[in-house]
N, C-alpha and C positions, 0 to 999 in steps of 0.2 A: 385619315388613321397616320398616327402615329407609331413608331415602334415603340414605345415606353407605354403606349395608354392599357387600357383594362379591358378584355373583351367583354363584349355584350353578356352578360349572364343575368339570373343561371337559365344555361342551358339545357334543353330534355331533347332527348334525340328518343324516337318514335318509329312505330311501323309493321307490318306484318310481321310477325313471329316467322323468323328463320327466310327475313329480306337482306341482313348484313347488319343488324343495327350491334351484333358485336364485334364487328370488324371497324365497321362507320365509330364507334363510342373508342376503341381502344387505338384508333389511329387521335385520334381527337383528343385522347388522354397523354400523347407523346407530347403535344404541346409545353411548353415550358411553362406557357401564363395559362393553361387549365387543365382541371384535374374533373374527371367523371368515373362517378360511385356506379358501384354497381347495382344492380336490378333494386326497387326500393318494391313494387308496385302498391305505393300508399295507396293510388284512386282505386286499383282496381281490386285490390284483397283487402283492404284495412278500411278505409274510407265508406261506411252504409250509406252515404247521401246526405246525412243528417247535419247540423254543427257542434261544438265541443259546449258539453252543458258539466260545467265542474271539473275539479279536478281529478273526480274516477273517470270520466271520458278520457282524460289526457294520456291516465296509467292506462287505458285500455287500447286506445292508438298506440301507443307506444311498445305494449305487450302484441300487439299486432304485427308490430314492424317486427319486431325481435323472434316471431315465427316467420320470417322470410330469408332466405336462402342468400340471397343476395348484399342483405342486410351481417349478415354470419359472418360471409364473405367479409365486410370492411372489419373484421375482427375489433369494434370499439370495447372498450377493455371499460371496467367498472369507473374507475375516474370518469372516462370522458360521457357516461350513462348519466353519473352525478351531475356533469356539466350543464349536458342537456335538461335537465330535471329542473336546475337552478336558473336556466335560464327564460324556461317555460313558467313558472313558479313566479317570476320577476312581474311579468306581465300580466294587464287586468284581465284580459278575455281572451287569450289565447284560443289561434285558427289552425284548421288544419295547414293549411299552408307554413305559420309559424312554428308546426312540430316536424314537418319534414323538412324546416329550413334548417331547423335546431340541430336534428340530426348528420345532416349533409355539410352546414357549416362546422361543424364537431369534427366529421371526416375532413373533411377541405383542410382544415386547421395545422393539418400534419405535414403539408408541402409546402413548399413557394409559394404557389399559382395565386395569384391573386383572382380567379375565375374560376367557380366552379358550374360541373354539368351532373346529367344524373339519366342512365339509358332504362327504360322499362319499356318495350316494343308495346304492347294494348294499352299505353298511356294515350296512344294516340284517340281512346274513345272518347277520354274525361278531358280534351284538349279545353273546350269551354271554359270549365271546373278550374282546371290548372292556370287559365289565363287568366280569372278573377283573383286565384287564392296569391298569383306570383304577377302582379301589372306590372315588371318589369321585364318578366320571361320573355326568351324567346324558343322557337322550337324546330328542330331539323326531324324531317318525315324522310323514310330510305325507302323508297319503294322497288319491285323486282318482279318481272316475268311470272305470273301466278302458277304457271305450267312446272315452273322449275322450282317454285315454291311449294308444291302439291308434293313431287319428288322429293325433295330435301322433308317434308313431314311425315315421311313414311316411317312406320318404326319405331316414332318416338313415344316414350312412355310418358309425357303428358298429354299426347296430343290422340282424342277419342272422339273426333269429329270423323263425319266421311267427308269423300272424295267434296260432292255437292256445297257442304256447308263450311269448307274449306273455300271454295271458291267463291261462294256468294260472301262470306266474311271478308276476302280479296276485293270485291267489289264495294262492296261500303265502304272499307278503307279507303278505296281508289277514291271515289265518292267524296270523303270527307276532307282527303289532302285535297282534291281543288279545290271544294268551298272553303276550306281556310286560309284559301293564299288569297281569296276576296274580302272571308269575315276579318282577318289577322293583319292581312298586308304585309308591311314590314317586319313582325314579328316572325314567321312564316319561312320556311324554305324546304324545298325536296329537292330529293337527287334519284337518280337512278341506280341502284344497285352496278348495274351493267359497266356504266359509265364510270363508276369508284373501280371495276376491277381493269379496266381496260384503257383506262387513262387517269389515272388516280394524283398525278400532281397537280395537271389541270382541275379536276374535282375540285380536289382540296382548297385550292388558291381561291376558287366563288365558294368554297362553306367559310374559309377564312376571311373572307373580304365583308361576307354576309356577317358575321362574328364579330367584324371591325378588329381584328388581330392580324398582324402577318403570316407569311407562311414560313416554317418552320423545316427543313429536310430532316431532322430529326423524326417526324413524323410517319417519315416513308421506309426508316431503318427497321429492321429488323430486330426484336429483343429479345431477350430468356426468357423460358418459362416461368421467371419466378414474378415477370412485372402481367399475368394475366389476370384481369380481374372478377375468374370465377373460377371453385373446383373441379378440375379436368377430370376427377374420379367420380365425384358426383354430376358432372353434367357433361361425360365424354362429347358429344354430339354438337360443343363447344370448342373442341381440340383444336381443330384446325381453324377456328374463325376470328382466335386473335393475330390481328396485325400479319397474316399471309394474305396477300394480293394475289391471285390466282388467276391471271387471265381467262384462263379456257374454261372457269366453274361457270359458263352461261351455255344456254340452248340447247341444256341435256334433254330436253323432253323429245327433242327430233329423234334420237337415237334410244333412248331409254322408258318413252311412257306410251303405253297403247293408246293405239288410233280412237277407238269410243273416250276414254279418258281424256283424250289431247281434246276431243272436238265436244263432252260434258263441260268441262273448264272453260272454253273459249265463249261457248255460247251461255253460261251463266256471266264471265266477264263480261258480257257485250263489248259493245263500244271503250268502254275504258279502256282495251288492249292497245284501239287505236291513240287512244289521247296520250299514253304514257311511249307511246310510237314501237309497240310489239306489232311484230309479225304474225298475219294469223291464215294461214293455207288454208287453199281452195279447199271443201270435202266434195268428195265421190260418194254420194251417199246410193248406198242399195242394201236389201234385207238385211244380210249378215250384219253391218253398220248396226241399223237401226234399231235390230232385239238385242247387242250386247249395250247399247245405250237404254233399255228400258231393263233390261236385268239389273244394270247397274243400278239404275235409278229407283229400281223394288230394294235390290241388297240392302242399299241407303239409307230407307227407308225404314224396314225392318230392323235396320240395326239405332237407328232415331230413338225408336219406339219402346227398344228393348233397354236403352242407356237410361233412358229417362223412367222407366218403369223402375231398372237398379237405383238411381238415384232417390225416387222417390224411398222405395222401403229402407233402405240406408238410412234415412234422414239429410242425406248430403244437401238438398235444397232447406233446410232448415237451421243450420250447424251454422255457431259463431265462430267455428276454428278457422282461423285466414293465412295457416299455411296451406301451401299448393299440394293438389290433390295426389301427384307424381307420386309425391315423397311417401306413400300410404301404401301404395299399391303395390 
C-alpha cells in the first residue's frame, strides 16, 4: 500500500440496523480518499429480483430510488439526474449495478475523493447479488451485541418486529457474516461495534488496511452537524450516531433489559453470541422466569399475526411503492 494509492472500492457498509453502521460510515467518510453515500436501499426496496428490460425499467428503478430518504439527502440536482440518464442511455443493456453506480459516481464526483462507498445496513441480505453486480466491490460488516441492538430498536418508528423476530434477524445476519468470510474471502471484512468505540484508532487502522488506504487522524476528529449524512429532523434516532464515539455505549443490557427479554434473546442468538465474543451469563431457572418467557412469546406471536393481517388488509404486501413504510405511518 502506498500513500497515493486509490482505496479498494466500491465499499459497501452493512450490518444489522442499530449496530453502528452510521457511525462507521461517518468515520470512513472523513477520510480524504473516500466518500460514503447515504443509504440508497437499492437492493432492499428498489430491486425486485428481476433484470433490467428496456428503458422503462431503468426509469422505474430511478423512480424507486428517488423515493428513498437517503437519496433525497444526496440533494442531486436536475442536471445531475440528467447526467445519470445520459450515462445509462449510452449503455446497450444497463444492469442494476450500472444504475446504482451511475447515481453514486455522480454523487461522489462532487468531492476530490478517488473512491466511493455506500451504507445500507440491510444490504447484508443481498451481498451475493451485489458481489455479482459489482465484481470489484468489497464489503464491511459491523456486528453489535444483539441485546444492545434490541434495546436500541425500542420505540423506533420503522421497527415493527417483535423481540423474538429481532433476535432471529440478528442470528441470521451473524450466520451470513461468518459465511461471507468463507465465500467472499478478501472481499469481505467484519468488525465489532464494541471494538470500534473502545479502540477506535486500532480498529480503523485494520479497516484502512483492508481497504488498502492509509489511516488518517481526520477520521477521529469531531465535525460539525453540517457534515452529517442524514436529516436529523426526519431521523432523530441517528443524531448521536454521526462520528460521536462513546466507549460507554455498550453492555447496557446488563442494567436496562429485563431478565426474561435477555434470556429470550440469548436463547435465540444461541452459539453465535460466543462466535462473536459476547458474554452469556448463567440463567437461574425458576417458575416466574419461565412464565414471563412464555407470556412474552405469546404476545410476540399475537403481534406478528395482527401485523400480517393488517398488511394483508391494507394491500402493503402487494404494493409497488418503494418508499419506507415508517414515513407513511
